Every structure is written in structure tokens, then in C-alpha cells.
DSSP file (Angstrom, degrees, kcal/mol; ACC not computed):
  #  RESIDUE AA STRUCTURE BP1 BP2  ACC     N-H-->O    O-->H-N    N-H-->O    O-->H-N    TCO  KAPPA ALPHA  PHI   PSI    X-CA   Y-CA   Z-CA
    1    1 A X              0   0    0      0, 0.0    64,-1.1     0, 0.0     2,-0.2   0.000 360.0 360.0 360.0 134.8   -8.0  -11.7    7.1
    2    2 A X  B >   -a   65   0A   0     62,-0.2     3,-1.3     1,-0.1     4,-0.3  -0.486 360.0-123.3 -78.0 150.9   -9.5   -8.3    6.7
    3    3 A X  T 3  S+     0   0    0     62,-0.6     3,-0.3    87,-0.4    -1,-0.1   0.868 115.4  34.5 -58.0 -38.5  -10.5   -6.2    9.7
    4    4 A X  T >> S+     0   0    0     86,-0.4     4,-1.0     1,-0.2     3,-0.8   0.124  82.3 118.1-106.1  19.7  -14.0   -5.9    8.2
    5    5 A X  T <4  +     0   0    0     -3,-1.3     3,-0.5     1,-0.2     4,-0.2   0.825  68.1  61.6 -60.6 -34.2  -14.2   -9.4    6.6
    6    6 A X  T >4 S+     0   0    0     -3,-0.3     3,-0.8    -4,-0.3    -1,-0.2   0.867 103.1  50.2 -61.7 -37.4  -17.1  -10.5    8.7
    7    7 A X  T <4 S+     0   0    0     -3,-0.8    -1,-0.2     1,-0.2     3,-0.2   0.761 118.8  37.9 -72.0 -24.7  -19.3   -7.8    7.3
    8    8 A X  T >< S+     0   0    0     -4,-1.0     3,-2.0    -3,-0.5    -1,-0.2   0.133  76.2 122.8-112.5  20.1  -18.4   -8.6    3.7
    9    9 A X  T <  S+     0   0    0     -3,-0.8    -1,-0.1     1,-0.3    -2,-0.1   0.769  79.7  41.3 -56.4 -30.8  -18.3  -12.4    4.0
   10   10 A X  T 3  S+     0   0    0     -3,-0.2     2,-0.3    -4,-0.2    -1,-0.3   0.224  96.7  94.3-105.4  14.6  -20.9  -12.9    1.3
   11   11 A X  S <  S-     0   0    0     -3,-2.0     2,-0.9     2,-0.0    -3,-0.0  -0.805  75.7-122.1-107.8 148.7  -19.7  -10.3   -1.2
   12   12 A X        -     0   0    0     -2,-0.3     2,-0.6     2,-0.0    -2,-0.1  -0.795  35.1-177.1 -87.3 107.3  -17.4  -10.7   -4.2
   13   13 A X    >   -     0   0    0     -2,-0.9     3,-1.9     1,-0.1    -2,-0.0  -0.936  22.7-153.0-110.9 118.0  -14.6   -8.3   -3.5
   14   14 A X  T 3  S+     0   0    0     -2,-0.6    -1,-0.1     1,-0.3    -2,-0.0   0.696  97.0  56.7 -64.3 -17.0  -11.9   -8.0   -6.2
   15   15 A X  T 3  S+     0   0    0      4,-0.0    -1,-0.3    -3,-0.0     4,-0.0   0.309  80.4 139.8 -92.5   9.0   -9.4   -6.9   -3.6
   16   16 A X    X   -     0   0    0     -3,-1.9     3,-1.5     1,-0.2    -4,-0.0  -0.165  58.6-134.6 -60.8 142.8  -10.0  -10.0   -1.5
   17   17 A X  T 3  S+     0   0    0      1,-0.3    -1,-0.2    14,-0.1    15,-0.1   0.593  99.8  78.9 -73.6  -9.2   -7.0  -11.7    0.1
   18   18 A X  T 3  S+     0   0    0      2,-0.0    -1,-0.3     3,-0.0     3,-0.1   0.570  77.4 103.6 -72.3  -5.2   -8.4  -15.0   -1.1
   19   19 A X  S <  S-     0   0    0     -3,-1.5     2,-0.1     1,-0.2    -4,-0.0   0.044  88.2 -59.5 -65.7-177.2   -6.9  -14.0   -4.4
   20   20 A X        -     0   0    0      1,-0.0    12,-1.5     0, 0.0     2,-0.6  -0.390  40.8-149.6 -71.9 138.4   -3.7  -15.5   -5.8
   21   21 A X  E     -b   32   0A   0     10,-0.2     2,-0.3    -3,-0.1    12,-0.2  -0.946  21.7-170.7-102.8 125.4   -0.5  -15.2   -3.9
   22   22 A X  E     -b   33   0A   0     10,-2.6    12,-2.2    -2,-0.6     2,-0.2  -0.849  21.8-117.3-117.0 153.2    2.4  -15.1   -6.3
   23   23 A X  E >   -b   34   0A   0     -2,-0.3     3,-2.4    10,-0.2    12,-0.1  -0.539  52.2 -77.1 -81.7 154.4    6.1  -15.3   -5.7
   24   24 A X  T 3  S+     0   0    0     10,-0.8    -1,-0.1     1,-0.3     3,-0.1  -0.285 121.7  34.4 -52.4 131.4    8.3  -12.4   -6.7
   25   25 A X  T 3  S+     0   0    0      1,-0.5    -1,-0.3    -3,-0.1     2,-0.1   0.066  89.7 114.3 107.5 -22.4    8.8  -12.4  -10.4
   26   26 A X  S <  S-     0   0    0     -3,-2.4    -1,-0.5     1,-0.1     2,-0.2  -0.356  70.1-105.3 -75.6 163.0    5.4  -13.8  -11.4
   27   27 A X        +     0   0    0     -3,-0.1    -1,-0.1    -2,-0.1   104,-0.0  -0.493  67.5 102.0 -88.1 158.6    2.9  -11.6  -13.3
   28   28 A X    >   -     0   0    0     -2,-0.2     3,-0.9   105,-0.1    -6,-0.1   0.336  49.4-146.7 129.0 100.9   -0.2   -9.9  -11.9
   29   29 A X  T 3  S+     0   0    0      1,-0.2    13,-0.7   105,-0.1   106,-0.1   0.861  98.6  29.4 -59.6 -40.4   -0.4   -6.2  -11.0
   30   30 A X  T 3  S+     0   0    0     11,-0.1    -1,-0.2    13,-0.1     2,-0.1   0.301  94.7 110.6-107.2   9.8   -2.7   -6.5   -8.1
   31   31 A X  S <  S-     0   0    0     -3,-0.9    11,-0.3     1,-0.1   -10,-0.2  -0.467  78.4 -92.5 -80.3 155.6   -1.9  -10.0   -6.8
   32   32 A X  E     -b   21   0A   0    -12,-1.5   -10,-2.6    -2,-0.1     2,-0.5  -0.392  33.5-149.7 -62.9 142.2   -0.1  -10.6   -3.5
   33   33 A X  E     -bC  22  40A   0      7,-2.9     7,-1.8   -12,-0.2     2,-0.4  -0.985  13.3-138.8-114.4 124.0    3.7  -10.8   -3.8
   34   34 A X  E     +bC  23  39A   0    -12,-2.2   -10,-0.8    -2,-0.5     2,-0.3  -0.700  25.2 175.3 -87.9 128.5    5.3  -13.0   -1.1
   35   35 A X  E >   - C   0  38A   0      3,-3.1     3,-1.0    -2,-0.4    85,-0.0  -0.789  47.5 -99.5-120.8 167.5    8.5  -11.8    0.5
   36   36 A X  T 3  S+     0   0    0     -2,-0.3     3,-0.1     1,-0.2    -2,-0.0   0.841 124.2  43.0 -58.4 -31.7   10.4  -13.4    3.4
   37   37 A X  T 3  S-     0   0    0      1,-0.2     2,-0.3    79,-0.1    -1,-0.2   0.546 127.6 -69.6 -92.0  -6.9    8.9  -11.0    5.9
   38   38 A X  E <   -C   35   0A   0     -3,-1.0    -3,-3.1    23,-0.1     2,-0.3  -0.983  61.7 -50.4 152.4-164.7    5.3  -11.2    4.6
   39   39 A X  E     +CD  34  60A   0     21,-0.5    21,-2.0    -2,-0.3     2,-0.3  -0.840  40.9 172.9-114.9 148.3    3.0  -10.3    1.7
   40   40 A X  E     +CD  33  59A   0     -7,-1.8    -7,-2.9    -2,-0.3     2,-0.3  -0.977   1.4 171.7-147.3 155.9    2.4   -7.0   -0.1
   41   41 A X  E     - D   0  58A   0     17,-2.1    17,-3.2    -2,-0.3     2,-0.4  -0.981  37.4-108.3-159.5 154.3    0.4   -5.8   -3.2
   42   42 A X  E     - D   0  57A   0    -13,-0.7    15,-0.3   -11,-0.3    -2,-0.0  -0.716  27.9-164.4 -78.2 140.1   -0.6   -2.8   -5.0
   43   43 A X  E     -     0   0A   0     13,-2.3    14,-0.2    -2,-0.4    -1,-0.1   0.329  29.2-127.4-114.2   5.5   -4.4   -2.4   -4.5
   44   44 A X  E     - D   0  56A   0     12,-0.8    12,-2.4   -15,-0.1    -1,-0.3  -0.235  46.6 -30.9  83.6-170.9   -5.3    0.1   -7.3
   45   45 A X  E     + D   0  55A   0     10,-0.2     2,-0.3     8,-0.0    10,-0.2  -0.567  57.8 179.4 -87.2 149.0   -7.1    3.3   -7.2
   46   46 A X  E     - D   0  54A   0      8,-2.3     8,-2.0    -2,-0.2     2,-0.7  -0.993  33.9-117.8-146.7 147.7   -9.9    4.1   -4.7
   47   47 A X  E     - D   0  53A   0     -2,-0.3     6,-0.2     6,-0.2    48,-0.1  -0.816  45.0-143.4 -83.7 118.4  -12.2    7.0   -3.9
   48   48 A X    >   -     0   0    0      4,-3.2     3,-2.0    -2,-0.7    48,-0.2   0.013  28.1 -84.4 -79.6-176.0  -11.2    7.9   -0.3
   49   49 A X  T 3  S+     0   0    0     46,-2.3    47,-0.2     1,-0.3    45,-0.1   0.801 130.1  48.5 -59.5 -33.4  -13.2    9.1    2.6
   50   50 A X  T 3  S-     0   0    0     45,-0.4    -1,-0.3     2,-0.1     3,-0.1   0.263 120.9-107.1 -95.2  12.3  -13.0   12.7    1.5
   51   51 A X  S <  S+     0   0    0     -3,-2.0     2,-0.2     1,-0.3    -2,-0.1   0.608  79.8 125.6  75.0  15.8  -14.1   11.7   -2.1
   52   52 A X        -     0   0    0      1,-0.0    -4,-3.2    -6,-0.0    -1,-0.3  -0.677  65.4-103.2 -97.1 159.4  -10.7   12.2   -3.7
   53   53 A X  E     -D   47   0A   0     -2,-0.2     2,-0.3    -6,-0.2    -6,-0.2  -0.583  39.4-177.9 -81.5 144.2   -8.8    9.6   -5.7
   54   54 A X  E     -D   46   0A   0     -8,-2.0    -8,-2.3    -2,-0.2     2,-0.5  -0.998  26.3-132.1-141.8 142.3   -5.9    7.7   -4.1
   55   55 A X  E     -D   45   0A   0     15,-0.5    15,-2.4    -2,-0.3     2,-0.3  -0.830  39.0-162.4 -91.0 133.4   -3.4    5.0   -5.3
   56   56 A X  E     -DE  44  69A   0    -12,-2.4   -13,-2.3    -2,-0.5   -12,-0.8  -0.769  22.3-171.8-124.1 160.8   -3.3    2.3   -2.7
   57   57 A X  E     -DE  42  68A   0     11,-1.8    11,-2.2   -15,-0.3     2,-0.4  -0.908  15.6-141.6-137.3 166.2   -1.2   -0.7   -1.6
   58   58 A X  E     -DE  41  67A   0    -17,-3.2   -17,-2.1    -2,-0.3     2,-0.4  -0.989  10.1-170.2-135.4 145.2   -1.9   -3.4    1.0
   59   59 A X  E     -DE  40  66A   0      7,-2.4     7,-2.8    -2,-0.4     2,-0.6  -0.984  16.8-140.2-130.0 140.2    0.3   -5.2    3.5
   60   60 A X  E     +DE  39  65A   0    -21,-2.0   -21,-0.5    -2,-0.4     2,-0.4  -0.919  23.9 174.3-104.7 121.9   -0.6   -8.2    5.5
   61   61 A X  E >  S- E   0  64A   0      3,-2.6     3,-1.9    -2,-0.6   -23,-0.1  -0.995  71.7 -11.5-124.7 128.3    0.6   -8.2    9.1
   62   62 A X  T 3  S-     0   0    0     -2,-0.4    -1,-0.1     1,-0.3     3,-0.1   0.885 128.9 -55.9  48.7  44.4   -0.4  -11.0   11.6
   63   63 A X  T 3  S+     0   0    0      1,-0.2     2,-0.4    -3,-0.1    -1,-0.3   0.652 115.8 113.4  65.1  18.6   -3.0  -12.3    9.1
   64   64 A X  E <   - E   0  61A   0     -3,-1.9    -3,-2.6   -62,-0.0     2,-0.5  -0.979  62.6-134.1-121.7 135.5   -4.7   -8.9    8.8
   65   65 A X  E     -aE   2  60A   0    -64,-1.1   -62,-0.6    -2,-0.4     2,-0.3  -0.750  23.5-175.0 -90.0 127.5   -4.7   -6.7    5.7
   66   66 A X  E     - E   0  59A   0     -7,-2.8    -7,-2.4    -2,-0.5     2,-0.3  -0.918  11.1-143.8-120.7 149.5   -4.0   -3.0    6.1
   67   67 A X  E     +FE  89  58A   0     22,-2.7    22,-2.1    -2,-0.3    21,-1.4  -0.808  16.8 177.7-116.2 154.7   -4.1   -0.4    3.4
   68   68 A X  E     -FE  87  57A   0    -11,-2.2   -11,-1.8    -2,-0.3     2,-0.4  -0.935  25.7-114.2-145.1 168.7   -2.0    2.7    2.6
   69   69 A X  E     -FE  86  56A   0     17,-1.7    16,-2.2    -2,-0.3    17,-1.2  -0.879  24.1-175.5-109.8 140.8   -1.7    5.4    0.1
   70   70 A X  E     +F   84   0A   0    -15,-2.4   -15,-0.5    -2,-0.4     2,-0.3  -0.992   8.5 179.1-131.4 140.6    1.2    6.0   -2.2
   71   71 A X  E     -F   83   0A   0     12,-2.4    12,-2.5    -2,-0.4     2,-0.3  -0.908  29.1-101.3-138.8 164.2    1.7    8.9   -4.6
   72   72 A X  E     -F   82   0A   0     -2,-0.3     2,-0.4    10,-0.2    10,-0.2  -0.611  24.7-161.9 -81.9 144.8    4.1   10.3   -7.1
   73   73 A X  E     -F   81   0A   0      8,-2.1     8,-2.7    -2,-0.3     2,-0.6  -0.989   9.2-151.5-121.9 140.2    6.4   13.2   -6.3
   74   74 A X        -     0   0    0     -2,-0.4     6,-0.2     6,-0.2     3,-0.1  -0.889  18.9-179.3-118.6 101.4    7.9   15.1   -9.3
   75   75 A X  S    S-     0   0    0     -2,-0.6     2,-0.3     4,-0.4    -1,-0.1   0.737  83.1  -3.8 -70.7 -19.9   11.3   16.7   -8.8
   76   76 A X  S    S-     0   0    0      3,-0.9     3,-0.2    -3,-0.1    -1,-0.0  -0.887  91.0 -83.5-153.8-174.8   11.0   17.9  -12.4
   77   77 A X  S    S+     0   0    0     -2,-0.3     3,-0.0     1,-0.2    66,-0.0   0.648 121.8  34.6 -73.6 -15.6    8.6   17.6  -15.3
   78   78 A X  S    S+     0   0    0     66,-0.1    67,-2.2     1,-0.1     2,-0.4   0.571 108.7  59.8-116.7 -12.1   10.0   14.3  -16.6
   79   79 A X  E     - g   0 145A   0     65,-0.2    -3,-0.9    -3,-0.2    -4,-0.4  -0.915  57.0-174.9-125.2 145.3   11.1   12.3  -13.5
   80   80 A X  E     - g   0 146A   0     65,-2.4    67,-3.1    -2,-0.4    68,-0.5  -0.954  10.9-167.1-138.2 159.6    9.2   11.0  -10.5
   81   81 A X  E     -F   73   0A   0     -8,-2.7    -8,-2.1    -2,-0.3     2,-0.4  -0.695  28.4-110.4-125.1-179.1    9.7    9.2   -7.2
   82   82 A X  E     -Fg  72 150A   0     67,-2.5    69,-2.4   -10,-0.2     2,-0.4  -0.921  21.9-165.4-120.4 146.9    7.2    7.7   -4.9
   83   83 A X  E     -Fg  71 151A   0    -12,-2.5   -12,-2.4    -2,-0.4     2,-0.7  -0.997  19.1-136.6-131.1 129.1    6.0    8.8   -1.4
   84   84 A X  E     -Fg  70 152A   0     67,-3.0    69,-2.7    -2,-0.4   -14,-0.2  -0.766  24.1-179.1 -81.5 117.1    4.1    6.7    1.1
   85   85 A X  E     -     0   0A   0    -16,-2.2     2,-0.3    -2,-0.7    -1,-0.2   0.869  59.1 -10.4 -88.1 -42.7    1.5    9.1    2.4
   86   86 A X  E     -F   69   0A   0    -17,-1.2   -17,-1.7     3,-0.0    -1,-0.3  -0.985  55.1-173.9-156.0 160.3   -0.3    6.9    4.9
   87   87 A X  E     +F   68   0A   0     69,-1.5    71,-0.4    -2,-0.3   -19,-0.2  -0.977  54.6  61.3-156.8 147.7   -0.7    3.4    6.2
   88   88 A X  E     +     0   0A   0    -21,-1.4    19,-2.9    -2,-0.3     2,-0.2   0.461  55.8 148.3 116.6   5.6   -2.8    1.4    8.6
   89   89 A X  E     -FH  67 106A   0    -22,-2.1   -22,-2.7    17,-0.2    -1,-0.3  -0.507  41.2-149.0 -73.6 136.2   -6.3    1.8    7.2
   90   90 A X  S    S+     0   0    0     15,-1.8   -86,-0.4    -2,-0.2   -87,-0.4   0.755  86.9  27.3 -75.4 -24.2   -8.6   -1.1    7.9
   91   91 A X  S >  S-     0   0    0     14,-0.3     3,-1.7   -24,-0.1     4,-0.3  -0.993  76.9-130.2-135.9 141.5  -10.5   -0.4    4.6
   92   92 A X  G >  S+     0   0    0     -2,-0.3     3,-1.7     1,-0.3   -43,-0.2   0.840 107.1  65.0 -61.4 -30.5   -9.2    1.3    1.5
   93   93 A X  G 3  S+     0   0    0      1,-0.3    -1,-0.3   -45,-0.1   -47,-0.0   0.645  91.9  65.1 -67.5 -13.6  -12.2    3.6    1.4
   94   94 A X  G X  S+     0   0    0     -3,-1.7     3,-2.0   -46,-0.2    -1,-0.3   0.569  72.7 116.1 -84.4  -9.7  -10.9    5.1    4.7
   95   95 A X  T <   +     0   0    0     -3,-1.7   -46,-2.3    -4,-0.3   -45,-0.4  -0.374  67.8  42.6 -60.8 138.2   -7.8    6.5    3.1
   96   96 A X  T 3  S+     0   0    0      1,-0.5    -1,-0.3   -48,-0.2     2,-0.1   0.190  84.3 123.2 104.2 -12.9   -8.0   10.3    3.2
   97   97 A X  S <  S-     0   0    0     -3,-2.0    -1,-0.5     1,-0.1    -3,-0.0  -0.455  78.1 -82.9 -72.4 153.5   -9.2   10.3    6.8
   98   98 A X        -     0   0    0      1,-0.1     2,-1.5    -2,-0.1    -1,-0.1  -0.312  36.9-127.8 -58.3 137.0   -7.0   12.3    9.3
   99   99 A X        +     0   0    0     -3,-0.1     2,-0.3     3,-0.0    -1,-0.1  -0.690  60.0 130.6 -87.8  86.1   -4.1   10.3   10.6
  100  100 A X    >   -     0   0    0     -2,-1.5     3,-1.9     1,-0.1     6,-0.2  -0.973  68.8-114.5-139.6 157.9   -4.6   10.8   14.4
  101  101 A X  T 3  S+     0   0    0     -2,-0.3     5,-0.1     1,-0.3    -1,-0.1   0.724 111.7  62.5 -63.9 -23.0   -4.7    8.4   17.3
  102  102 A X  T 3  S+     0   0    0      3,-0.0     2,-0.7     2,-0.0    -1,-0.3   0.613  78.4 101.1 -78.8 -10.5   -8.4    9.2   18.0
  103  103 A X    X   -     0   0    0     -3,-1.9     3,-1.2     1,-0.2    -6,-0.0  -0.652  57.3-163.3 -78.5 114.0   -9.4    7.7   14.6
  104  104 A X  T 3  S+     0   0    0     -2,-0.7    -1,-0.2     1,-0.2    -3,-0.0   0.599  84.1  66.2 -73.0  -9.9  -10.7    4.2   15.2
  105  105 A X  T 3  S+     0   0    0    -11,-0.1   -15,-1.8     2,-0.1     2,-0.5   0.375  90.8  72.6 -93.8   4.1  -10.4    3.3   11.5
  106  106 A X  B <  S-H   89   0A   0     -3,-1.2   -17,-0.2   -17,-0.2   -18,-0.1  -0.980  76.6-137.2-123.1 124.3   -6.5    3.5   11.6
  107  107 A X        -     0   0    0    -19,-2.9    51,-0.6    -2,-0.5     2,-0.4  -0.334  11.7-135.2 -76.0 158.4   -4.4    0.9   13.3
  108  108 A X  E     -i  158   0B   0     49,-0.1     2,-0.3    -2,-0.1    51,-0.2  -0.923  23.1-161.8-116.4 145.0   -1.4    1.6   15.5
  109  109 A X  E     -i  159   0B   0     49,-2.6    51,-2.0    -2,-0.4    54,-0.2  -0.856  19.7-113.3-130.1 154.9    1.8   -0.3   15.1
  110  110 A X     >  -     0   0    0     -2,-0.3     4,-2.3    49,-0.2     5,-0.2  -0.433  38.9-109.2 -76.1 161.8    5.0   -1.0   17.0
  111  111 A X  H  > S+     0   0    0     52,-0.7     4,-1.8     1,-0.2     5,-0.1   0.847 121.2  54.8 -63.4 -32.6    8.3    0.4   15.6
  112  112 A X  H  > S+     0   0    0     51,-0.5     4,-2.0     2,-0.2    -1,-0.2   0.913 108.0  49.1 -65.6 -42.5    9.3   -3.2   14.6
  113  113 A X  H  > S+     0   0    0      1,-0.2     4,-2.5     2,-0.2    -2,-0.2   0.911 110.1  50.9 -61.4 -42.5    6.1   -3.7   12.7
  114  114 A X  H  X S+     0   0    0     -4,-2.3     4,-2.5     1,-0.2    -1,-0.2   0.847 107.1  53.7 -66.7 -32.7    6.6   -0.4   10.9
  115  115 A X  H  X S+     0   0    0     -4,-1.8     4,-2.2     2,-0.2    -1,-0.2   0.908 109.6  48.6 -64.7 -40.8   10.1   -1.4   10.0
  116  116 A X  H  X S+     0   0    0     -4,-2.0     4,-2.5     2,-0.2    -2,-0.2   0.918 110.3  51.2 -62.5 -44.2    8.6   -4.6    8.5
  117  117 A X  H  X S+     0   0    0     -4,-2.5     4,-2.6     1,-0.2    -2,-0.2   0.927 109.8  49.4 -58.8 -46.6    6.1   -2.5    6.6
  118  118 A X  H  X S+     0   0    0     -4,-2.5     4,-2.6     1,-0.2    -1,-0.2   0.911 110.8  50.3 -60.4 -43.4    8.8   -0.3    5.2
  119  119 A X  H  X S+     0   0    0     -4,-2.2     4,-2.2     1,-0.2    -1,-0.2   0.909 111.7  48.1 -61.0 -43.6   10.8   -3.3    4.0
  120  120 A X  H  X S+     0   0    0     -4,-2.5     4,-2.3     2,-0.2    -2,-0.2   0.889 111.9  49.3 -66.5 -39.8    7.7   -4.8    2.3
  121  121 A X  H  X S+     0   0    0     -4,-2.6     4,-2.6     2,-0.2     5,-0.2   0.941 112.3  47.4 -63.3 -48.3    6.9   -1.5    0.6
  122  122 A X  H  X S+     0   0    0     -4,-2.6     4,-2.3     1,-0.2    -2,-0.2   0.890 113.0  49.6 -62.6 -38.4   10.4   -1.1   -0.7
  123  123 A X  H  X S+     0   0    0     -4,-2.2     4,-2.6    -5,-0.2    -1,-0.2   0.886 110.0  50.9 -65.3 -39.9   10.5   -4.7   -1.8
  124  124 A X  H  X S+     0   0    0     -4,-2.3     4,-2.1     2,-0.2    -2,-0.2   0.939 112.2  45.8 -64.6 -47.0    7.1   -4.3   -3.7
  125  125 A X  H  X S+     0   0    0     -4,-2.6     4,-1.2     1,-0.2    -2,-0.2   0.929 113.3  50.0 -63.5 -44.0    8.3   -1.2   -5.5
  126  126 A X  H >X S+     0   0    0     -4,-2.3     4,-0.6    -5,-0.2     3,-0.5   0.921 109.3  52.2 -58.9 -44.7   11.6   -2.9   -6.4
  127  127 A X  H >< S+     0   0    0     -4,-2.6     3,-1.0     1,-0.2     4,-0.2   0.902 109.8  48.5 -58.3 -43.0    9.8   -5.9   -7.7
  128  128 A X  H >< S+     0   0    0     -4,-2.1     3,-0.7     1,-0.3    -1,-0.2   0.659  96.3  69.1 -79.3 -13.4    7.6   -3.8  -10.0
  129  129 A X  H << S+     0   0    0     -4,-1.2    -1,-0.3    -3,-0.5    -2,-0.2   0.727 101.2  51.3 -69.3 -18.8   10.5   -1.8  -11.4
  130  130 A X  T << S+     0   0    0     -3,-1.0    -1,-0.2    -4,-0.6     2,-0.2   0.542 102.1  80.7 -90.8  -9.3   11.4   -5.1  -13.1
  131  131 A X    <   -     0   0    0     -3,-0.7     3,-0.2    -4,-0.2  -105,-0.0  -0.607  64.8-148.1-104.6 158.2    8.0   -5.8  -14.6
  132  132 A X  S    S+     0   0    0     -2,-0.2     2,-0.8     1,-0.2    -1,-0.1   0.648  93.1  70.6 -89.4 -19.1    6.0   -4.6  -17.5
  133  133 A X  S    S+     0   0    0      6,-0.0    -1,-0.2  -105,-0.0  -105,-0.1  -0.355  72.0 162.7 -96.2  53.5    2.7   -4.8  -15.7
  134  134 A X        -     0   0    0     -2,-0.8  -105,-0.1    -3,-0.2     5,-0.1  -0.332  42.7-107.3 -70.9 151.5    3.3   -1.9  -13.4
  135  135 A X    >   -     0   0    0   -106,-0.1     3,-2.1     1,-0.1     4,-0.3  -0.364  38.8-101.1 -69.2 162.0    0.5   -0.2  -11.5
  136  136 A X  G >  S+     0   0    0      1,-0.3     3,-1.8     2,-0.2    -1,-0.1   0.859 121.0  65.4 -54.4 -38.9   -0.5    3.3  -12.8
  137  137 A X  G 3  S+     0   0    0      1,-0.3    -1,-0.3   -67,-0.0   -82,-0.0   0.724 111.9  35.1 -59.2 -21.4    1.4    4.9  -10.0
  138  138 A X  G <  S+     0   0    0     -3,-2.1    -1,-0.3     2,-0.1    -2,-0.2   0.232  85.0 135.2-115.1  10.7    4.6    3.5  -11.5
  139  139 A X    <   -     0   0    0     -3,-1.8     2,-0.4    -4,-0.3    -3,-0.1  -0.407  35.4-165.6 -67.5 132.8    3.8    3.7  -15.2
  140  140 A X        +     0   0    0     -2,-0.1     2,-0.2     5,-0.1     5,-0.2  -0.941  12.0 178.6-123.3 143.0    6.6    5.1  -17.3
  141  141 A X        -     0   0    0      3,-1.0     3,-0.1    -2,-0.4     0, 0.0  -0.680  53.1 -81.8-124.2-176.3    6.7    6.5  -20.8
  142  142 A X  S    S+     0   0    0     -2,-0.2     3,-0.0     1,-0.2   -64,-0.0   0.879 130.9  41.2 -56.7 -37.1    9.5    7.9  -22.9
  143  143 A X  S    S+     0   0    0      1,-0.1     2,-0.5   -66,-0.0    -1,-0.2   0.775 113.1  55.0 -84.1 -27.3    9.0   11.3  -21.2
  144  144 A X        +     0   0    0     -3,-0.1    -3,-1.0   -65,-0.1     2,-0.4  -0.923  63.0 179.1-116.3 130.4    8.4   10.2  -17.6
  145  145 A X  E     -g   79   0A   0    -67,-2.2   -65,-2.4    -2,-0.5     2,-0.5  -0.982  29.4-123.6-131.5 137.8   10.9    8.0  -15.7
  146  146 A X  E     -g   80   0A   0     -2,-0.4   -65,-0.2   -67,-0.2   -67,-0.0  -0.680  15.7-156.6 -77.3 125.6   10.8    6.6  -12.2
  147  147 A X  E     -     0   0A   0    -67,-3.1   -66,-0.2    -2,-0.5    -1,-0.1   0.628  37.0-117.4 -81.0 -14.2   14.0    7.6  -10.4
  148  148 A X  E     +     0   0A   0    -68,-0.5     2,-0.4     1,-0.3   -67,-0.1   0.460  68.4 131.2  98.1   1.4   13.8    4.8   -7.9
  149  149 A X  E     -     0   0A   0    -69,-0.2   -67,-2.5   -66,-0.0     2,-0.5  -0.741  33.8-170.2 -95.8 135.8   13.4    6.7   -4.7
  150  150 A X  E     -g   82   0A   0     -2,-0.4     2,-0.3   -69,-0.2   -67,-0.2  -0.992   9.7-177.7-122.5 123.3   10.7    5.9   -2.1
  151  151 A X  E     -g   83   0A   0    -69,-2.4   -67,-3.0    -2,-0.5     2,-0.5  -0.754  21.2-133.6-115.3 165.2   10.1    8.3    0.8
  152  152 A X  E     -g   84   0A   0     -2,-0.3   -67,-0.2   -69,-0.2     3,-0.1  -0.984  24.3-128.0-122.0 122.3    7.8    8.2    3.8
  153  153 A X    >   -     0   0    0    -69,-2.7     3,-1.3    -2,-0.5     4,-0.2  -0.197  39.4 -84.5 -63.2 157.0    5.8   11.3    4.6
  154  154 A X  T 3  S+     0   0    0      1,-0.3    -1,-0.1     2,-0.1     0, 0.0  -0.415 117.0   9.8 -59.1 138.6    5.9   12.7    8.2
  155  155 A X  T 3  S+     0   0    0      1,-0.1    -1,-0.3    -3,-0.1    -2,-0.1   0.853  80.2 152.6  56.6  38.6    3.3   10.8   10.3
  156  156 A X    <   +     0   0    0     -3,-1.3   -69,-1.5   -70,-0.1     2,-0.3   0.715  68.6  17.0 -70.3 -21.1    2.7    8.3    7.6
  157  157 A X  S    S-     0   0    0    -71,-0.2     2,-0.4    -4,-0.2   -69,-0.1  -0.975  81.4-112.4-147.5 158.5    1.7    5.7   10.2
  158  158 A X  E     -i  108   0B   0    -51,-0.6   -49,-2.6   -71,-0.4     2,-0.5  -0.783  22.7-144.9 -97.7 136.6    0.6    5.7   13.8
  159  159 A X  E     -i  109   0B   0     -2,-0.4   -49,-0.2   -51,-0.2     2,-0.2  -0.850  19.0-123.6-100.1 131.9    2.8    4.2   16.5
  160  160 A X    >   -     0   0    0    -51,-2.0     3,-1.8    -2,-0.5   -49,-0.1  -0.497  36.7-100.7 -70.2 137.6    1.1    2.5   19.4
  161  161 A X  T 3  S+     0   0    0      1,-0.3    -1,-0.1    -2,-0.2   -53,-0.0  -0.353 104.8   8.8 -59.7 135.5    2.1    3.9   22.8
  162  162 A X  T 3         0   0    0      1,-0.1    -1,-0.3    -3,-0.1   -52,-0.1   0.618 360.0 360.0  71.7  13.2    4.7    1.8   24.6
  163  163 A X    <         0   0    0     -3,-1.8   -52,-0.7   -54,-0.2   -51,-0.5   0.414 360.0 360.0-111.7 360.0    5.3   -0.4   21.5
């Protein structure tokens, strides 16, 4: 269930969690992929709060969908890795907002929840390295190749106090 699902109950949202859940190995770039610890998916590009473009992913925790940003990092002109920039946004359009505890549009998580999120992100990226229907963020051509490394930026997610 989305945090803001009640406000959008009557709209057709292509990112809706009511979409298909597929098992790892099935086709569908933006469909949910089910893992033992939960579900994850790439959510496509979005114009963020500051009007810049962002590549997004979604993770479902405790039946709530949260969004994050993932981007390419280029150690040289031909090879790239991925970096998780942020996570915990209630709506993909909020990506780009400052990651601080005072922001009501960003959830806070326990360290156990963040470990689960990291595992799901790594599983999602690993799954899509085996597929031909990769999201744009992982698209490879003859000249550009994904090196397979996923990093997490400093302060990529907020930790709840005492959790």
C-alpha cells in the first residue's frame, strides 16, 4: 500500500503496486520482483521535487511502497557502476528533496530494515544483470559496460532514533 494511496485511489497510476508481481527470472522491466525478504522493482525516470530527472526504484516494506534514487557512477568513459543516492520517499516525485529528519516526506528506518533494503536492492540489480530488458540506468552497449558494483551514498537513508 502506498503512503499516499488514499488520495490517488481513483486514478490510474502506472507505478501502482496492484501491478504484476513476477518471480525472479520473469520478464518485465518495471514489474515487482519477489525475493525471500520482500519485493523490489525499478520504477523508471521521474522529475523530482527540484525539477531534475532521477532514475528510481521501489521497495515494499511492511506493505508500504517506498521510493529511492539510483544513478550511474563512471570510473572511466566506458565502464559504470551504480550508486544508491537516497531511499525512503513516500512518493517518487519527492526525490530530490533534502534528506533530513525534519522532512515529513521521507520515512525513517531501523538498521534491520535498512539491511533488508540493501539486500533487496542488490538482488534487484543482480537479477537485471541477467536480463535483456534492463532499465535505462543499467543499459549497456558495446562501449559501455556495467562493472557490477553497487554503492550507497553517505546519508542515503534516514535512521529512526532508537531503532
